[in-house]
Each structure stands twice: as C-alpha cells, then as structure tokens.
mmCIF file as Biopython writes it, N, C-alpha, C and O atoms, coordinates in Angstrom:
data_model
#
loop_
_atom_site.group_PDB
_atom_site.id
_atom_site.type_symbol
_atom_site.label_atom_id
_atom_site.label_alt_id
_atom_site.label_comp_id
_atom_site.label_asym_id
_atom_site.label_entity_id
_atom_site.label_seq_id
_atom_site.pdbx_PDB_ins_code
_atom_site.Cartn_x
_atom_site.Cartn_y
_atom_site.Cartn_z
_atom_site.occupancy
_atom_site.B_iso_or_equiv
_atom_site.auth_seq_id
_atom_site.auth_asym_id
_atom_site.pdbx_PDB_model_num
ATOM 1   N N  . GLY A ? 1  ? 13.480  5.744   9.052   1.0 0.0 1  A 1 
ATOM 2   C CA . GLY A ? 1  ? 13.941  5.643   7.673   1.0 0.0 1  A 1 
ATOM 3   C C  . GLY A ? 1  ? 12.894  5.089   6.754   1.0 0.0 1  A 1 
ATOM 4   O O  . GLY A ? 1  ? 11.862  4.592   7.205   1.0 0.0 1  A 1 
ATOM 5   N N  . LYS A ? 2  ? 13.144  5.168   5.478   1.0 0.0 2  A 1 
ATOM 6   C CA . LYS A ? 2  ? 12.199  4.663   4.480   1.0 0.0 2  A 1 
ATOM 7   C C  . LYS A ? 2  ? 12.243  3.137   4.410   1.0 0.0 2  A 1 
ATOM 8   O O  . LYS A ? 2  ? 13.288  2.515   4.598   1.0 0.0 2  A 1 
ATOM 9   N N  . GLY A ? 3  ? 11.093  2.565   4.139   1.0 0.0 3  A 1 
ATOM 10  C CA . GLY A ? 3  ? 11.021  1.124   3.980   1.0 0.0 3  A 1 
ATOM 11  C C  . GLY A ? 3  ? 11.510  0.695   2.617   1.0 0.0 3  A 1 
ATOM 12  O O  . GLY A ? 3  ? 11.997  1.506   1.830   1.0 0.0 3  A 1 
ATOM 13  N N  . SER A ? 4  ? 11.374  -0.589  2.349   1.0 0.0 4  A 1 
ATOM 14  C CA . SER A ? 4  ? 11.918  -1.145  1.114   1.0 0.0 4  A 1 
ATOM 15  C C  . SER A ? 4  ? 10.844  -1.492  0.089   1.0 0.0 4  A 1 
ATOM 16  O O  . SER A ? 4  ? 11.164  -1.830  -1.050  1.0 0.0 4  A 1 
ATOM 17  N N  . LEU A ? 5  ? 9.576   -1.411  0.481   1.0 0.0 5  A 1 
ATOM 18  C CA . LEU A ? 5  ? 8.498   -1.768  -0.445  1.0 0.0 5  A 1 
ATOM 19  C C  . LEU A ? 5  ? 7.897   -0.495  -1.027  1.0 0.0 5  A 1 
ATOM 20  O O  . LEU A ? 5  ? 7.250   0.279   -0.322  1.0 0.0 5  A 1 
ATOM 21  N N  . ASN A ? 6  ? 8.121   -0.290  -2.328  1.0 0.0 6  A 1 
ATOM 22  C CA . ASN A ? 6  ? 7.609   0.916   -2.974  1.0 0.0 6  A 1 
ATOM 23  C C  . ASN A ? 6  ? 6.170   0.678   -3.404  1.0 0.0 6  A 1 
ATOM 24  O O  . ASN A ? 6  ? 5.905   -0.155  -4.271  1.0 0.0 6  A 1 
ATOM 25  N N  . ILE A ? 7  ? 5.235   1.415   -2.794  1.0 0.0 7  A 1 
ATOM 26  C CA . ILE A ? 7  ? 3.816   1.205   -3.073  1.0 0.0 7  A 1 
ATOM 27  C C  . ILE A ? 7  ? 3.409   1.683   -4.468  1.0 0.0 7  A 1 
ATOM 28  O O  . ILE A ? 7  ? 2.292   1.425   -4.915  1.0 0.0 7  A 1 
ATOM 29  N N  . ASN A ? 8  ? 4.316   2.376   -5.151  1.0 0.0 8  A 1 
ATOM 30  C CA . ASN A ? 8  ? 4.001   2.809   -6.512  1.0 0.0 8  A 1 
ATOM 31  C C  . ASN A ? 8  ? 4.464   1.829   -7.581  1.0 0.0 8  A 1 
ATOM 32  O O  . ASN A ? 8  ? 4.050   1.937   -8.736  1.0 0.0 8  A 1 
ATOM 33  N N  . ILE A ? 9  ? 5.320   0.872   -7.214  1.0 0.0 9  A 1 
ATOM 34  C CA . ILE A ? 9  ? 5.797   -0.080  -8.227  1.0 0.0 9  A 1 
ATOM 35  C C  . ILE A ? 9  ? 5.577   -1.550  -7.865  1.0 0.0 9  A 1 
ATOM 36  O O  . ILE A ? 9  ? 5.635   -2.413  -8.740  1.0 0.0 9  A 1 
ATOM 37  N N  . ALA A ? 10 ? 5.326   -1.844  -6.592  1.0 0.0 10 A 1 
ATOM 38  C CA . ALA A ? 10 ? 5.123   -3.238  -6.178  1.0 0.0 10 A 1 
ATOM 39  C C  . ALA A ? 10 ? 3.870   -3.821  -6.832  1.0 0.0 10 A 1 
ATOM 40  O O  . ALA A ? 10 ? 2.866   -3.129  -7.006  1.0 0.0 10 A 1 
ATOM 41  N N  . ASN A ? 11 ? 3.946   -5.109  -7.192  1.0 0.0 11 A 1 
ATOM 42  C CA . ASN A ? 11 ? 2.758   -5.773  -7.731  1.0 0.0 11 A 1 
ATOM 43  C C  . ASN A ? 11 ? 1.906   -6.340  -6.591  1.0 0.0 11 A 1 
ATOM 44  O O  . ASN A ? 11 ? 2.307   -6.299  -5.428  1.0 0.0 11 A 1 
ATOM 45  N N  . ALA A ? 12 ? 0.741   -6.862  -6.933  1.0 0.0 12 A 1 
ATOM 46  C CA . ALA A ? 12 ? -0.208  -7.331  -5.920  1.0 0.0 12 A 1 
ATOM 47  C C  . ALA A ? 12 ? 0.387   -8.428  -5.044  1.0 0.0 12 A 1 
ATOM 48  O O  . ALA A ? 12 ? 0.183   -8.434  -3.830  1.0 0.0 12 A 1 
ATOM 49  N N  . GLU A ? 13 ? 1.121   -9.357  -5.657  1.0 0.0 13 A 1 
ATOM 50  C CA . GLU A ? 13 ? 1.708   -10.456 -4.882  1.0 0.0 13 A 1 
ATOM 51  C C  . GLU A ? 13 ? 2.715   -9.920  -3.861  1.0 0.0 13 A 1 
ATOM 52  O O  . GLU A ? 13 ? 2.735   -10.358 -2.711  1.0 0.0 13 A 1 
ATOM 53  N N  . GLU A ? 14 ? 3.554   -8.963  -4.292  1.0 0.0 14 A 1 
ATOM 54  C CA . GLU A ? 14 ? 4.550   -8.384  -3.376  1.0 0.0 14 A 1 
ATOM 55  C C  . GLU A ? 14 ? 3.871   -7.653  -2.228  1.0 0.0 14 A 1 
ATOM 56  O O  . GLU A ? 14 ? 4.265   -7.800  -1.071  1.0 0.0 14 A 1 
ATOM 57  N N  . LEU A ? 15 ? 2.852   -6.865  -2.549  1.0 0.0 15 A 1 
ATOM 58  C CA . LEU A ? 15 ? 2.132   -6.121  -1.507  1.0 0.0 15 A 1 
ATOM 59  C C  . LEU A ? 15 ? 1.496   -7.078  -0.502  1.0 0.0 15 A 1 
ATOM 60  O O  . LEU A ? 15 ? 1.623   -6.889  0.708   1.0 0.0 15 A 1 
ATOM 61  N N  . ALA A ? 16 ? 0.813   -8.104  -1.006  1.0 0.0 16 A 1 
ATOM 62  C CA . ALA A ? 16 ? 0.124   -9.054  -0.129  1.0 0.0 16 A 1 
ATOM 63  C C  . ALA A ? 16 ? 1.113   -9.825  0.741   1.0 0.0 16 A 1 
ATOM 64  O O  . ALA A ? 16 ? 0.829   -10.115 1.903   1.0 0.0 16 A 1 
ATOM 65  N N  . LYS A ? 17 ? 2.273   -10.155 0.177   1.0 0.0 17 A 1 
ATOM 66  C CA . LYS A ? 17 ? 3.267   -10.944 0.896   1.0 0.0 17 A 1 
ATOM 67  C C  . LYS A ? 17 ? 3.979   -10.117 1.970   1.0 0.0 17 A 1 
ATOM 68  O O  . LYS A ? 17 ? 4.204   -10.601 3.079   1.0 0.0 17 A 1 
ATOM 69  N N  . GLU A ? 18 ? 4.326   -8.891  1.646   1.0 0.0 18 A 1 
ATOM 70  C CA . GLU A ? 18 ? 5.156   -8.075  2.533   1.0 0.0 18 A 1 
ATOM 71  C C  . GLU A ? 18 ? 4.385   -7.337  3.622   1.0 0.0 18 A 1 
ATOM 72  O O  . GLU A ? 18 ? 4.938   -7.044  4.682   1.0 0.0 18 A 1 
ATOM 73  N N  . LEU A ? 19 ? 3.121   -7.036  3.372   1.0 0.0 19 A 1 
ATOM 74  C CA . LEU A ? 19 ? 2.380   -6.181  4.302   1.0 0.0 19 A 1 
ATOM 75  C C  . LEU A ? 19 ? 1.500   -6.992  5.238   1.0 0.0 19 A 1 
ATOM 76  O O  . LEU A ? 19 ? 0.913   -7.997  4.839   1.0 0.0 19 A 1 
ATOM 77  N N  . ASN A ? 20 ? 1.413   -6.549  6.482   1.0 0.0 20 A 1 
ATOM 78  C CA . ASN A ? 20 ? 0.546   -7.188  7.470   1.0 0.0 20 A 1 
ATOM 79  C C  . ASN A ? 20 ? -0.873  -6.676  7.310   1.0 0.0 20 A 1 
ATOM 80  O O  . ASN A ? 20 ? -1.099  -5.467  7.263   1.0 0.0 20 A 1 
ATOM 81  N N  . GLY A ? 21 ? -1.822  -7.582  7.225   1.0 0.0 21 A 1 
ATOM 82  C CA . GLY A ? 21 ? -3.226  -7.187  7.288   1.0 0.0 21 A 1 
ATOM 83  C C  . GLY A ? 21 ? -3.929  -7.044  5.951   1.0 0.0 21 A 1 
ATOM 84  O O  . GLY A ? 21 ? -5.089  -6.635  5.916   1.0 0.0 21 A 1 
ATOM 85  N N  . ILE A ? 22 ? -3.259  -7.372  4.839   1.0 0.0 22 A 1 
ATOM 86  C CA . ILE A ? 22 ? -3.977  -7.374  3.563   1.0 0.0 22 A 1 
ATOM 87  C C  . ILE A ? 22 ? -3.663  -8.642  2.785   1.0 0.0 22 A 1 
ATOM 88  O O  . ILE A ? 22 ? -2.603  -9.251  2.933   1.0 0.0 22 A 1 
ATOM 89  N N  . GLY A ? 23 ? -4.621  -9.013  1.955   1.0 0.0 23 A 1 
ATOM 90  C CA . GLY A ? 23 ? -4.426  -10.130 1.042   1.0 0.0 23 A 1 
ATOM 91  C C  . GLY A ? 23 ? -4.320  -9.611  -0.380  1.0 0.0 23 A 1 
ATOM 92  O O  . GLY A ? 23 ? -4.181  -8.411  -0.618  1.0 0.0 23 A 1 
ATOM 93  N N  . VAL A ? 24 ? -4.388  -10.541 -1.316  1.0 0.0 24 A 1 
ATOM 94  C CA . VAL A ? 24 ? -4.220  -10.176 -2.721  1.0 0.0 24 A 1 
ATOM 95  C C  . VAL A ? 24 ? -5.328  -9.231  -3.184  1.0 0.0 24 A 1 
ATOM 96  O O  . VAL A ? 24 ? -5.079  -8.333  -3.989  1.0 0.0 24 A 1 
ATOM 97  N N  . LYS A ? 25 ? -6.540  -9.423  -2.686  1.0 0.0 25 A 1 
ATOM 98  C CA . LYS A ? 25 ? -7.667  -8.595  -3.127  1.0 0.0 25 A 1 
ATOM 99  C C  . LYS A ? 25 ? -7.455  -7.124  -2.761  1.0 0.0 25 A 1 
ATOM 100 O O  . LYS A ? 25 ? -7.658  -6.237  -3.591  1.0 0.0 25 A 1 
ATOM 101 N N  . LYS A ? 26 ? -7.051  -6.873  -1.531  1.0 0.0 26 A 1 
ATOM 102 C CA . LYS A ? 26 ? -6.801  -5.492  -1.113  1.0 0.0 26 A 1 
ATOM 103 C C  . LYS A ? 26 ? -5.551  -4.929  -1.776  1.0 0.0 26 A 1 
ATOM 104 O O  . LYS A ? 26 ? -5.483  -3.740  -2.087  1.0 0.0 26 A 1 
ATOM 105 N N  . ALA A ? 27 ? -4.560  -5.798  -1.989  1.0 0.0 27 A 1 
ATOM 106 C CA . ALA A ? 27 ? -3.357  -5.374  -2.708  1.0 0.0 27 A 1 
ATOM 107 C C  . ALA A ? 27 ? -3.734  -4.931  -4.124  1.0 0.0 27 A 1 
ATOM 108 O O  . ALA A ? 27 ? -3.213  -3.938  -4.632  1.0 0.0 27 A 1 
ATOM 109 N N  . GLN A ? 28 ? -4.632  -5.669  -4.746  1.0 0.0 28 A 1 
ATOM 110 C CA . GLN A ? 28 ? -5.101  -5.312  -6.086  1.0 0.0 28 A 1 
ATOM 111 C C  . GLN A ? 28 ? -5.820  -3.963  -6.065  1.0 0.0 28 A 1 
ATOM 112 O O  . GLN A ? 28 ? -5.708  -3.181  -7.008  1.0 0.0 28 A 1 
ATOM 113 N N  . ALA A ? 29 ? -6.556  -3.695  -4.988  1.0 0.0 29 A 1 
ATOM 114 C CA . ALA A ? 29 ? -7.249  -2.408  -4.854  1.0 0.0 29 A 1 
ATOM 115 C C  . ALA A ? 29 ? -6.244  -1.247  -4.773  1.0 0.0 29 A 1 
ATOM 116 O O  . ALA A ? 29 ? -6.503  -0.163  -5.295  1.0 0.0 29 A 1 
ATOM 117 N N  . ILE A ? 30 ? -5.109  -1.479  -4.124  1.0 0.0 30 A 1 
ATOM 118 C CA . ILE A ? 30 ? -4.050  -0.459  -4.062  1.0 0.0 30 A 1 
ATOM 119 C C  . ILE A ? 30 ? -3.540  -0.160  -5.476  1.0 0.0 30 A 1 
ATOM 120 O O  . ILE A ? 30 ? -3.345  0.999   -5.842  1.0 0.0 30 A 1 
ATOM 121 N N  . ILE A ? 31 ? -3.328  -1.209  -6.255  1.0 0.0 31 A 1 
ATOM 122 C CA . ILE A ? 31 ? -2.834  -1.042  -7.614  1.0 0.0 31 A 1 
ATOM 123 C C  . ILE A ? 31 ? -3.864  -0.329  -8.489  1.0 0.0 31 A 1 
ATOM 124 O O  . ILE A ? 31 ? -3.513  0.547   -9.279  1.0 0.0 31 A 1 
ATOM 125 N N  . GLU A ? 32 ? -5.125  -0.705  -8.348  1.0 0.0 32 A 1 
ATOM 126 C CA . GLU A ? 32 ? -6.179  -0.043  -9.121  1.0 0.0 32 A 1 
ATOM 127 C C  . GLU A ? 32 ? -6.271  1.436   -8.759  1.0 0.0 32 A 1 
ATOM 128 O O  . GLU A ? 32 ? -6.491  2.280   -9.628  1.0 0.0 32 A 1 
ATOM 129 N N  . TYR A ? 33 ? -6.103  1.746   -7.484  1.0 0.0 33 A 1 
ATOM 130 C CA . TYR A ? 33 ? -6.129  3.146   -7.051  1.0 0.0 33 A 1 
ATOM 131 C C  . TYR A ? 33 ? -5.012  3.935   -7.724  1.0 0.0 33 A 1 
ATOM 132 O O  . TYR A ? 33 ? -5.250  5.019   -8.257  1.0 0.0 33 A 1 
ATOM 133 N N  . ARG A ? 34 ? -3.797  3.398   -7.702  1.0 0.0 34 A 1 
ATOM 134 C CA . ARG A ? 34 ? -2.677  4.168   -8.279  1.0 0.0 34 A 1 
ATOM 135 C C  . ARG A ? 34 ? -2.772  4.247   -9.797  1.0 0.0 34 A 1 
ATOM 136 O O  . ARG A ? 34 ? -2.291  5.210   -10.394 1.0 0.0 34 A 1 
ATOM 137 N N  . GLU A ? 35 ? -3.385  3.246   -10.433 1.0 0.0 35 A 1 
ATOM 138 C CA . GLU A ? 35 ? -3.596  3.320   -11.880 1.0 0.0 35 A 1 
ATOM 139 C C  . GLU A ? 35 ? -4.612  4.402   -12.235 1.0 0.0 35 A 1 
ATOM 140 O O  . GLU A ? 35 ? -4.499  5.070   -13.263 1.0 0.0 35 A 1 
ATOM 141 N N  . LYS A ? 36 ? -5.603  4.560   -11.365 1.0 0.0 36 A 1 
ATOM 142 C CA . LYS A ? 36 ? -6.665  5.536   -11.623 1.0 0.0 36 A 1 
ATOM 143 C C  . LYS A ? 36 ? -6.242  6.960   -11.267 1.0 0.0 36 A 1 
ATOM 144 O O  . LYS A ? 36 ? -6.533  7.902   -12.005 1.0 0.0 36 A 1 
ATOM 145 N N  . TYR A ? 37 ? -5.555  7.115   -10.135 1.0 0.0 37 A 1 
ATOM 146 C CA . TYR A ? 37 ? -5.266  8.455   -9.608  1.0 0.0 37 A 1 
ATOM 147 C C  . TYR A ? 37 ? -3.802  8.861   -9.718  1.0 0.0 37 A 1 
ATOM 148 O O  . TYR A ? 37 ? -3.446  9.991   -9.383  1.0 0.0 37 A 1 
ATOM 149 N N  . GLY A ? 38 ? -2.952  7.953   -10.184 1.0 0.0 38 A 1 
ATOM 150 C CA . GLY A ? 38 ? -1.533  8.275   -10.270 1.0 0.0 38 A 1 
ATOM 151 C C  . GLY A ? 38 ? -0.797  7.811   -9.029  1.0 0.0 38 A 1 
ATOM 152 O O  . GLY A ? 38 ? -1.402  7.273   -8.102  1.0 0.0 38 A 1 
ATOM 153 N N  . PRO A ? 39 ? 0.522   8.023   -9.015  1.0 0.0 39 A 1 
ATOM 154 C CA . PRO A ? 39 ? 1.341   7.490   -7.918  1.0 0.0 39 A 1 
ATOM 155 C C  . PRO A ? 39 ? 0.993   8.099   -6.557  1.0 0.0 39 A 1 
ATOM 156 O O  . PRO A ? 39 ? 0.562   9.248   -6.458  1.0 0.0 39 A 1 
ATOM 157 N N  . PHE A ? 40 ? 1.190   7.305   -5.534  1.0 0.0 40 A 1 
ATOM 158 C CA . PHE A ? 40 ? 1.023   7.787   -4.165  1.0 0.0 40 A 1 
ATOM 159 C C  . PHE A ? 40 ? 2.121   8.795   -3.851  1.0 0.0 40 A 1 
ATOM 160 O O  . PHE A ? 40 ? 3.272   8.618   -4.252  1.0 0.0 40 A 1 
ATOM 161 N N  . THR A ? 41 ? 1.758   9.846   -3.135  1.0 0.0 41 A 1 
ATOM 162 C CA . THR A ? 41 ? 2.729   10.868  -2.750  1.0 0.0 41 A 1 
ATOM 163 C C  . THR A ? 41 ? 2.917   10.923  -1.239  1.0 0.0 41 A 1 
ATOM 164 O O  . THR A ? 41 ? 3.712   11.716  -0.734  1.0 0.0 41 A 1 
ATOM 165 N N  . ALA A ? 42 ? 2.175   10.069  -0.514  1.0 0.0 42 A 1 
ATOM 166 C CA . ALA A ? 42 ? 2.310   9.947   0.945   1.0 0.0 42 A 1 
ATOM 167 C C  . ALA A ? 42 ? 1.786   8.582   1.358   1.0 0.0 42 A 1 
ATOM 168 O O  . ALA A ? 42 ? 0.860   8.053   0.744   1.0 0.0 42 A 1 
ATOM 169 N N  . ILE A ? 43 ? 2.380   8.016   2.400   1.0 0.0 43 A 1 
ATOM 170 C CA . ILE A ? 43 ? 1.910   6.722   2.912   1.0 0.0 43 A 1 
ATOM 171 C C  . ILE A ? 43 ? 0.444   6.830   3.362   1.0 0.0 43 A 1 
ATOM 172 O O  . ILE A ? 43 ? -0.347  5.914   3.140   1.0 0.0 43 A 1 
ATOM 173 N N  . GLU A ? 44 ? 0.094   7.954   3.993   1.0 0.0 44 A 1 
ATOM 174 C CA . GLU A ? 44 ? -1.270  8.154   4.498   1.0 0.0 44 A 1 
ATOM 175 C C  . GLU A ? 44 ? -2.328  8.072   3.400   1.0 0.0 44 A 1 
ATOM 176 O O  . GLU A ? 44 ? -3.491  7.773   3.671   1.0 0.0 44 A 1 
ATOM 177 N N  . GLN A ? 45 ? -1.921  8.337   2.173   1.0 0.0 45 A 1 
ATOM 178 C CA . GLN A ? 45 ? -2.843  8.294   1.047   1.0 0.0 45 A 1 
ATOM 179 C C  . GLN A ? 45 ? -3.438  6.900   0.843   1.0 0.0 45 A 1 
ATOM 180 O O  . GLN A ? 45 ? -4.497  6.759   0.232   1.0 0.0 45 A 1 
ATOM 181 N N  . LEU A ? 46 ? -2.760  5.880   1.351   1.0 0.0 46 A 1 
ATOM 182 C CA . LEU A ? 46 ? -3.298  4.516   1.260   1.0 0.0 46 A 1 
ATOM 183 C C  . LEU A ? 46 ? -4.680  4.412   1.906   1.0 0.0 46 A 1 
ATOM 184 O O  . LEU A ? 46 ? -5.478  3.552   1.534   1.0 0.0 46 A 1 
ATOM 185 N N  . GLN A ? 47 ? -4.961  5.286   2.871   1.0 0.0 47 A 1 
ATOM 186 C CA . GLN A ? 47 ? -6.258  5.250   3.539   1.0 0.0 47 A 1 
ATOM 187 C C  . GLN A ? 47 ? -7.404  5.584   2.601   1.0 0.0 47 A 1 
ATOM 188 O O  . GLN A ? 47 ? -8.561  5.304   2.915   1.0 0.0 47 A 1 
ATOM 189 N N  . GLU A ? 48 ? -7.100  6.178   1.456   1.0 0.0 48 A 1 
ATOM 190 C CA . GLU A ? 48 ? -8.144  6.476   0.477   1.0 0.0 48 A 1 
ATOM 191 C C  . GLU A ? 48 ? -8.582  5.220   -0.270  1.0 0.0 48 A 1 
ATOM 192 O O  . GLU A ? 48 ? -9.617  5.223   -0.937  1.0 0.0 48 A 1 
ATOM 193 N N  . VAL A ? 49 ? -7.798  4.146   -0.161  1.0 0.0 49 A 1 
ATOM 194 C CA . VAL A ? 49 ? -8.159  2.870   -0.786  1.0 0.0 49 A 1 
ATOM 195 C C  . VAL A ? 49 ? -9.192  2.182   0.114   1.0 0.0 49 A 1 
ATOM 196 O O  . VAL A ? 49 ? -9.010  2.085   1.327   1.0 0.0 49 A 1 
ATOM 197 N N  . GLN A ? 50 ? -10.265 1.714   -0.499  1.0 0.0 50 A 1 
ATOM 198 C CA . GLN A ? 50 ? -11.337 1.022   0.231   1.0 0.0 50 A 1 
ATOM 199 C C  . GLN A ? 50 ? -10.782 -0.086  1.129   1.0 0.0 50 A 1 
ATOM 200 O O  . GLN A ? 50 ? -10.052 -0.961  0.665   1.0 0.0 50 A 1 
ATOM 201 N N  . GLY A ? 51 ? -11.133 -0.041  2.417   1.0 0.0 51 A 1 
ATOM 202 C CA . GLY A ? 51 ? -10.761 -1.119  3.325   1.0 0.0 51 A 1 
ATOM 203 C C  . GLY A ? 51 ? -9.408  -0.962  4.011   1.0 0.0 51 A 1 
ATOM 204 O O  . GLY A ? 51 ? -8.995  -1.840  4.769   1.0 0.0 51 A 1 
ATOM 205 N N  . ILE A ? 52 ? -8.718  0.139   3.755   1.0 0.0 52 A 1 
ATOM 206 C CA . ILE A ? 52 ? -7.428  0.366   4.414   1.0 0.0 52 A 1 
ATOM 207 C C  . ILE A ? 52 ? -7.560  1.560   5.346   1.0 0.0 52 A 1 
ATOM 208 O O  . ILE A ? 52 ? -8.009  2.637   4.953   1.0 0.0 52 A 1 
ATOM 209 N N  . GLY A ? 53 ? -7.154  1.337   6.595   1.0 0.0 53 A 1 
ATOM 210 C CA . GLY A ? 53 ? -7.311  2.376   7.602   1.0 0.0 53 A 1 
ATOM 211 C C  . GLY A ? 53 ? -6.016  2.701   8.312   1.0 0.0 53 A 1 
ATOM 212 O O  . GLY A ? 53 ? -4.956  2.181   7.965   1.0 0.0 53 A 1 
ATOM 213 N N  . PRO A ? 54 ? -6.110  3.571   9.314   1.0 0.0 54 A 1 
ATOM 214 C CA . PRO A ? 54 ? -4.913  4.045   10.017  1.0 0.0 54 A 1 
ATOM 215 C C  . PRO A ? 54 ? -4.138  2.956   10.749  1.0 0.0 54 A 1 
ATOM 216 O O  . PRO A ? 54 ? -2.917  3.054   10.868  1.0 0.0 54 A 1 
ATOM 217 N N  . ILE A ? 55 ? -4.808  1.932   11.236  1.0 0.0 55 A 1 
ATOM 218 C CA . ILE A ? 55 ? -4.106  0.854   11.941  1.0 0.0 55 A 1 
ATOM 219 C C  . ILE A ? 55 ? -3.194  0.104   10.975  1.0 0.0 55 A 1 
ATOM 220 O O  . ILE A ? 55 ? -2.054  -0.222  11.308  1.0 0.0 55 A 1 
ATOM 221 N N  . PHE A ? 56 ? -3.707  -0.164  9.781   1.0 0.0 56 A 1 
ATOM 222 C CA . PHE A ? 56 ? -2.881  -0.799  8.745   1.0 0.0 56 A 1 
ATOM 223 C C  . PHE A ? 56 ? -1.647  0.053   8.439   1.0 0.0 56 A 1 
ATOM 224 O O  . PHE A ? 56 ? -0.534  -0.465  8.343   1.0 0.0 56 A 1 
ATOM 225 N N  . ILE A ? 57 ? -1.854  1.352   8.290   1.0 0.0 57 A 1 
ATOM 226 C CA . ILE A ? 57 ? -0.745  2.269   7.975   1.0 0.0 57 A 1 
ATOM 227 C C  . ILE A ? 57 ? 0.325   2.199   9.071   1.0 0.0 57 A 1 
ATOM 228 O O  . ILE A ? 57 ? 1.515   2.082   8.780   1.0 0.0 57 A 1 
ATOM 229 N N  . GLU A ? 58 ? -0.113  2.271   10.334  1.0 0.0 58 A 1 
ATOM 230 C CA . GLU A ? 58 ? 0.855   2.250   11.438  1.0 0.0 58 A 1 
ATOM 231 C C  . GLU A ? 58 ? 1.614   0.928   11.502  1.0 0.0 58 A 1 
ATOM 232 O O  . GLU A ? 58 ? 2.816   0.910   11.768  1.0 0.0 58 A 1 
ATOM 233 N N  . LYS A ? 59 ? 0.914   -0.171  11.258  1.0 0.0 59 A 1 
ATOM 234 C CA . LYS A ? 59 ? 1.556   -1.496  11.300  1.0 0.0 59 A 1 
ATOM 235 C C  . LYS A ? 59 ? 2.620   -1.663  10.222  1.0 0.0 59 A 1 
ATOM 236 O O  . LYS A ? 59 ? 3.599   -2.387  10.408  1.0 0.0 59 A 1 
ATOM 237 N N  . ASN A ? 60 ? 2.418   -0.987  9.093   1.0 0.0 60 A 1 
ATOM 238 C CA . ASN A ? 60 ? 3.266   -1.232  7.927   1.0 0.0 60 A 1 
ATOM 239 C C  . ASN A ? 60 ? 4.148   -0.052  7.516   1.0 0.0 60 A 1 
ATOM 240 O O  . ASN A ? 60 ? 4.949   -0.166  6.588   1.0 0.0 60 A 1 
ATOM 241 N N  . ARG A ? 61 ? 4.000   1.068   8.198   1.0 0.0 61 A 1 
ATOM 242 C CA . ARG A ? 61 ? 4.692   2.291   7.798   1.0 0.0 61 A 1 
ATOM 243 C C  . ARG A ? 61 ? 6.195   2.090   7.585   1.0 0.0 61 A 1 
ATOM 244 O O  . ARG A ? 61 ? 6.764   2.602   6.620   1.0 0.0 61 A 1 
ATOM 245 N N  . ASN A ? 62 ? 6.838   1.339   8.497   1.0 0.0 62 A 1 
ATOM 246 C CA . ASN A ? 62 ? 8.303   1.191   8.419   1.0 0.0 62 A 1 
ATOM 247 C C  . ASN A ? 62 ? 8.757   0.326   7.249   1.0 0.0 62 A 1 
ATOM 248 O O  . ASN A ? 62 ? 9.948   0.270   6.945   1.0 0.0 62 A 1 
ATOM 249 N N  . LYS A ? 63 ? 7.809   -0.353  6.589   1.0 0.0 63 A 1 
ATOM 250 C CA . LYS A ? 63 ? 8.166   -1.201  5.435   1.0 0.0 63 A 1 
ATOM 251 C C  . LYS A ? 63 ? 7.992   -0.457  4.116   1.0 0.0 63 A 1 
ATOM 252 O O  . LYS A ? 63 ? 8.462   -0.918  3.076   1.0 0.0 63 A 1 
ATOM 253 N N  . LEU A ? 64 ? 7.325   0.682   4.155   1.0 0.0 64 A 1 
ATOM 254 C CA . LEU A ? 64 ? 6.851   1.317   2.933   1.0 0.0 64 A 1 
ATOM 255 C C  . LEU A ? 64 ? 7.660   2.517   2.486   1.0 0.0 64 A 1 
ATOM 256 O O  . LEU A ? 64 ? 8.188   3.282   3.294   1.0 0.0 64 A 1 
ATOM 257 N N  . THR A ? 65 ? 7.740   2.654   1.203   1.0 0.0 65 A 1 
ATOM 258 C CA . THR A ? 65 ? 8.259   3.878   0.603   1.0 0.0 65 A 1 
ATOM 259 C C  . THR A ? 65 ? 7.411   4.157   -0.634  1.0 0.0 65 A 1 
ATOM 260 O O  . THR A ? 65 ? 6.582   3.333   -1.020  1.0 0.0 65 A 1 
ATOM 261 N N  . TYR A ? 66 ? 7.613   5.296   -1.244  1.0 0.0 66 A 1 
ATOM 262 C CA . TYR A ? 66 ? 6.807   5.684   -2.434  1.0 0.0 66 A 1 
ATOM 263 C C  . TYR A ? 66 ? 7.650   6.494   -3.393  1.0 0.0 66 A 1 
ATOM 264 O O  . TYR A ? 66 ? 7.162   6.911   -4.443  1.0 0.0 66 A 1 
#
C-alpha cells in the first residue's frame, strides 16, 4: 500500500524526521529538486536527487507516496 509521507508536499523537517538515512540537508535537496523539475511521479525518481540511491528507496518505500 501507499505510505503516508507525500514527497511532493512534505517540508524538509518532515522528510528528515520520517525517513531513514537522510538529514535536513538531503531533505532540502529533495525539495529543491521538485521545485526545479516539478512534482515526483514515481518513488524511484528520488534517485535523481544527489546523494539518494536505491538502498534509501528500498528502506523508505513503504512510508512514501506522491
């Protein structure tokens, strides 16, 4: 099922708090990415953000929605 954290609307503090393996700096990078390129349309798209890889996606997939 879909997770409860929407990566298109969550702020940096929410992302950093809810997700395993990132801090505020990487959370901010997620926000900057979506501001520049528009909303995420797949969880895998997070890998396009600098410093986020497939292990992070697998660890957090069940928490995420978009």
